[in-house]
N, C-alpha and C positions, 0 to 999 in steps of 0.2 A: 101430485108432482107435476110441475110445469114443463112443457116441451121447449127445447131451444129453437129459437128462430134465427133468421139470418143476422139480425142486428147483434144478438148475443154471441154468435160465432165470430163476427168481425171484431167485437170487443175482446174476446178471448185471444184472437190472433195478435192484436195490438199489444195486449199485456204480455204475452209470451215473447214477442219481438222486443219489447222494451227490456225485459229481463235478460234476454240474450245479449243485447247491446250493452247493458250495464255489466254483465259478466265479462264480456270481452274488454271493456274499458278498464275494469278493476284488475283483470289479470295482466294487462300491459302497463299498469301504472308505474312500476319500478324500473321498466326497461328504458334504456337511453334512447333519445331521439336519434334518428339516423345521421343527422348532421353532427351531433356530438360524438357519436361513435366513430365517425370517419376522421375526425381531427386528432392530431397527435399532440401531446404536451411536450413543450420544449422549455429548457431552462432559460430564465431571463432574470436580470437584476433590475429592480424597480426602485427609483429614488423618489421618496415622498418628502415634501417640504412641509413642516408644521410651523406656522408663524405665530408670533405674539403669545408665547407661553411663559409661565413662570418657572422658577427653578424646580419646583415639586414635580411638574410634568416632565422636565428635562431629565430628572433623576429617576423617573419612572420607566424610562426606556432602557433596556439591558440587551446587550448582544446575545443572541440565542433565543430571546423571547418570540413567541409566535405572534404574528400580526393577523388579525381577522377583519373581515368586512362587517360593518354594522348593519348594512342593508340586507345582505344575504346570509350573514352569520356563517360564512365559510372561510376556510383558511386561505390567506394569501401566501404566506411563507415566513421563515425565521428572519430575524434582523441579523444582518451580516456586518453592518458598519453604521456608526452614529457620528455625525459631525455637528458641532454646536457653534453658533455664531451669535453675536449680539443683534437683537432686533432693531432695524432701522426703520423710521417712519418719516413722513414728510411733515415738517413743523414750520410754522410761521414765526419769524423773528419779530422783535418789537418794531423794527423799521419797515416791516412789510415784506421783506425778502423771505422766500420759501426755500428751505434747505432740507437735505436728508440728514437726520440726526439719530444717534443711538438713544433708545428708550431705556432708562435704568430699570433693572429688575426683570426685563423681558428678553426672550431669546428666540432664535430661529433654529430649528433642528432639522437636519437632513438625515433621513433614515433610509439605508439601502437594504432592501428586502430581496432575498433569493426566492423567486416564484417559478412555478411550473405554469407556463401560459400556452394557450392555443390561439392561433390566428384564423379568423373566419372572415367572411365577406362583410359582416356587420361590425367588426372590431377585434380587439384583443381581450381574452378572457383568462383569468387566473383559475386554475383547477376546472376549467370549463364552465364556471358559473358566474363569477364576479367580473363585470366589464371594467376594464382599466384603460383610460385614454390619457394621453399627455395633455397637460393643462386643465385637467378636470378635477373637481373636488371629490374627495373620498373620505367618508367617515370610517375610521379604523378604530380598533381597540386592541389592547393586550390585556394581560391579567391585572395590570395596575393603572393604566391610563386609557382615555378614550377621546382623543383630539380629532379635529377636522384637518385634513392635510390636502395638499395639492400635488398631483403626480407630475414630477418635473422631467423624468427621463425613463425610458425603457431600453435596456441594452440586452440584446440576445447573445447567448453564449454558445 
């Protein structure tokens, strides 16, 4: 049998140290970050604008359906109100004039979602996970549709 030398003892200490660090990291994996734990969730109404959709997508939104973020797969909140308007786009007429005209068969949907949000130094977060900023695009989904929307307004309650 071989005797341990200094090099073997140093390697053994590094392996034991790595296992201790790995154990500490794994045991703290599910615990919230101190910044997340110190923030409180406040109710807010988030209005999301979904442009240029067909009637099938419009009919897919129902009051009470849960809206989730496609990026984080976390809940934003239930739909409280739905407003439907005809979609308008910039169109050039035959004489070269540019006008804003309704596009047949296309709609703009305004979805008002009731969300629990926290405010941090870096922005607003729904359920502490999904970052929501005004005028930013947000890929959302419900159980029937998955459109790309634009956050129009955040109203704190």
